[in-house]
Structures are given as C-alpha cells and as structure tokens.
Residue, then its C-alpha position, 0 to 999 in steps of 0.5 A: m670260596s671259604d666256608e665263612e663266605s660261603d654262609q654269608q651269601l644272600s639266597d635269591d629271596q633275601k636279595l628280592e626282599i633287600a630289593k623291594w625294600f629300597l624300592t618301595n622306600s624310595p623318596a619322592g620323584e626317585i625310584q626310576y634312579i634308586s631301580k637302576d642302582i638296583r639293577s646293576v647290584l643285583m646283575d640279574d634281570n629276572l630278580y630285578n624284574k620281579a622286585a620291580s614289578e611287585a614293588f613299583p605298585i606299592y611305590n605307586k599308589n602310596h605316593l599318590i603319583s600322577i599319570e597323564m592320560p592321552n590326548r591332554s585329556g587330564d590326569v589319572v591319580v594312582t590310588t587304592f580308590a581308584e584301582l579296579s585291578d591290579t592295572e586299572y584306575l578310574d578317574p571319575r572326572t572323566a568317566q575313563v578307565v586307565v590302564v597303567d604300566h607300574v614299572k614305566q609310570a605310564c598310561i598304555d590304554v584308556r576305556p570308558a567307564t562302564d555305569d558299573e565303575l561309577c556311582s549312581p546319579y544322586i553320589e555324583e552330583f555330590r561328588c562332582d561339586l565337591d571335586a569342582e571346589i577341591l579343584k579350585y582350591v588345589g590349583e590355589a595352593y599347590k603349584k603342579g597340585v594334582c586332586s580327585v575325589y572318589c565314592i568308595n561306600g554307598k555309590d549305588a544310592e538313589g536318593p536320600g536315606l542312605d550313608f555314602e563316603l567319598s575320599v579326596v586324595i591331594n598330591a603335589a610334588r616338586c622334583s629338582p633332582q639338578n639341585f639335589c633335592n625332591g619333595s611332595w604332599r600327600s593328604i587323603w580325607n574320608i568323607e562319611f555322610k550321615d543322613e539319618l545324623q545329617v552330619v558330614e564327618l572328615r578325617g584326614k591323613l598328611q604326609v609331607g616327604a623331602h629329600y636334601f642330597e647334596e653333599g649328604n643326605v637328609q630326609l624329612d618324613a612327617s605326617y599329621e592326622c586330623k577330624d573335623s565334622t560340618i551338617f549335612q547340606s545340599p551338594e554344593d553347599c556340602a562341597l563349599s564346608i568340605t572344602n572350607i574344612i580341609r583348606h584350614h587343616e592342611t594350611e595350619y600344618l603347613s603353619s604349624l611345620e614353617g614355625s618349627y623349622l625357623n626354631l630349630p637352631d634355638t630348640t631342636f639344635k640345642d637339645l642335641r648338644r651335649k649337656l656336658p663334655v665326655t670329662r663330665t665338667l663344665f668347660p671353664w668359660h671363666n678361666t680359659m688360660q687354664i686349659s691354654l693348647t700353647r702352654d701345654i705344648t710349651k710345657e711339654l717340649g721343654i720350651k721356655 
C-alpha cells in the first residue's frame, strides 16, 4: 500500500461518525434497510453495533416511531416526552412503562407505571380529556396515525392556581418500499396552561418527509412552526378548543403544501430554467432556419 493510499484510510472513529450520520438521517421507515447496507460496508460487527446503539435511539425519537405493546394493548410512541430512561418509555393512556429495544424497534417488556411516573389526578383530567379528543381527530385525519398526550411540566399540581404544560405528539407514516416510496407526518404541540392569566398558549411544529426512489432519489423535508392561544376553561372545553386549533393549523398547512406542488410546473420548475443559454443570446424562435442542423451539415460536408 502506498503512502498516499495509507493517508486516505479512515480511522474507526471516522467510520463510526459516518455510519451514525447515514443511520440518523435515514428517511422514514428505511433505517432497517440502510443498517444492513452499513453493516456490509463496515465489515466490522463491533463498529456497526456501536454505531447502531448510538444512532437508532436518536432516529426513533426524531421520527416519533410507535411500537406495539404486547396483547394488542396499544402503541407506545418513542419520544423524549415519554422517556424515563435510555430504554423505558411511558404510555400515559394505559399507565404502563414499556422497555424498548431501539435497534430491533420492538417492545421487550412492560410494567405498570408508578405513582411518581404519572401526573396528579387534577392534571390527568386535562390530559385524559385532551387525549380522547386528539385520538378522535387523528382517527379521522390520518390513516394509521398514532398520537399521545404527555404532561411535561407541573405534573404534581393538585388543583387550580399552578401552571402546567402538556405536549401532544402525532405521527402518521405510510411506507411502501415495494413501490419505492415512503413518507411520514410528525407534529408536536406544546401547550402551556397559565392559570393566573387564564390563557392556554400553543406552539406547534409540523414536519413532513417523503422519499421516492424509483430510478432516482427524490426527497422532501418540509417543516412549519405556528402559535395560537385560547382561554383557560374546564378540562372538557379546553380539550375541544385545543383540538380545533390543532385541526385548523394542520389542515391549513396540508392545503398549502398541496397548493404549492400543484403550481410547481408554473412556478418552481420555470424558475429553475436557465434565463439565457450558455451563449448568452436568446433562441431565435422567429427564424429557426438560421441554425438549421441540416444546412450546417450539408455545408460542412460540401453536399449540394
């Protein structure tokens, strides 16, 4: 091996970082396929296992993947809002804690949640009512959509007078690798209940990803952030108001995406065209004979 080839060899740390980058940036539903390719390229099981153990948890939480619990008791969403430890995730709807194998993306154990891991009865009433309304909305709006509602601040509040914060997480993925396309919708809504001001403030982040890879590689990665508010009411009324706000903003964003892609041929694609050819002169549409290919060839070959 020459000195130049030796200098170009990657260290294990460099290989590890590259492998992690490819894994964490995998499109929706494709990390298992990409991990197989990464493993065959690395040809080092120890290096691959280290990369996978670090990358899969990041990917799973970023993509809000859902994992089916045993006995069909529901799905747990893998998100930082539910994270109790590196492998334990709370499902507040069933009051269970799921132990997750991140690399296999599977549930390996379930246990009841402790009182310390759950929110107070006062907060649970708001969380439960909102969860029920969001569940109905997601069932209507997203095919195979999964959602959950978490208390992320003030979960020990025993009654009115204290602020608290809930988070709504929605995930809907449609994977069809046999048709060379995968896509996902992810939305996170942080909802602050401000008791003194009697106001509820919402901050939403919506993300859409799509990958089409038949005889090519086209990806969409779009995101949108928004804010809104409503008045602090009873748990049931708050749940209805918050869900209507979420429905409005998500429907509006989807409509804007559809509109922008319908107009692609007349806007974006047109803007991508070169204003002038490389000759810096406009094409003479009024007199195309002056660049007749037949005439030029005839002249060049001396054919009469």
